[in-house]
C-alpha positions, 0 to 999 in steps of 0.5 A: 158691677157688670150690668145683667144681660137683660139690662143690657138688652133693654138698654139697647132696645131703648136706644134703638127706639130713641133713634127711630123716634121721628124728628118733626121739625128742622131744629130738632132734626139738626140737634139730633144729627149735628155735628157730623162729618157726613149726613146721609138723607134718604128720600122717597123720590115722589114725595115733594116734602122730602125735597123740601127737607133737603133744601131746608137742610142745605140752607140751614147748614150753609147759613151756619157755615157748616156745609162742605158739599152736597153729594147727590144720587141724581147726577153721575160721579165726576160731575160737579159745580166746583168751578161755577160762581154763586150766581151761575145760571140754572142752565150752566149748573145743569150743564156742569152736572150733565143733569138727566133731562129725562123723567127719572130726575126732573129738574123742577123737583131737584133744581131748588135743592141744587140751586140752594147750594150753588147760591150758598157757594157750596159745591154740588157733586154727582155721586151715582155710578156713571152709566158707562160703568154699569155693564162693567159693574154687572159682570164684576163678581168681586162686588158680591164679596164687598159685603157680608153674605147676609147683606148680599142676600138682603140686597138681592131681595131688595132688588127683586122686590124693587122690580116687582118680582118681574126680573128673571132670576138670571138678572138678580145678581147683575142688578144687585152688583149695580146697586152695590157699585152705586152705593160704593160710588156714593160713599167714595164721592162723599168721603173725598169731599169731607172737610174738617169741622163741616158736614157733607150732605148726601142725598139719595133714595132711602134704599141707598142710605139704609144702614143695613145694606146701603152706603154706610156699609161702604164707609171705613170702619169707625167713620162718623155719620148720621142717617135720616130716613124720610118716610111718607106714611108707612112707605119705606118702613123697612129702611133703617137709619138714625132718625126718621123724618115723617111726612104725610102718606102719598095717594096710593099708586101702582108703582109696578104698573109701568114696569109690567108694561115695559116687561111686556114689550 
């Protein structure tokens, strides 16, 4: 006997609710995401608990012999630590990754995550679109057709809102193409690092790992993956994933203030 539509709908809702049930400790999180060839972990960049989670995941998966590589949004594609020994200095690691020394990706925040992988003998790979290719991406209209129209609309909305509604309309499409190109670059880097029986850990902002607009849409159909969304309080509640990792809310802050000043100048 076939299940009724109502029963099927209820089952789908139940599964979705289970997927979004928070995992509040590392063993539970690992049990709900392993084994998987690709583990995408999102973060809020200014939440220290999220980088702590990343470091603990690196250490746990490496200890189990299951970590193939760590792919990070914070370094450009083409940069990696493959040729470095486990005891490489932090300066050597930063040089290999051409780590951004600016305020965008402060080394004291992400360095412990990177070094945990290096010390475990696990390669760290930059996954972000290189800056040298951004202008090319902005003009590449083929990127508009790399996702469904509804996805493109959602991505454009995310870009508009992410820039505090300050971007001129003429810049929405080019900036959305950069976002799409970044997601594609992260996906390609992760796919190239896949290894049988082990996990590639991809670390990026929650916007990049979203199952409705992010990296998952740039993976081959049927590619197994799990997505963890790290959420500080209610921030990023629109980010979709398989499992939520909740952390305390951060102090309220006007993230648009600095952007408004830049646009004034």
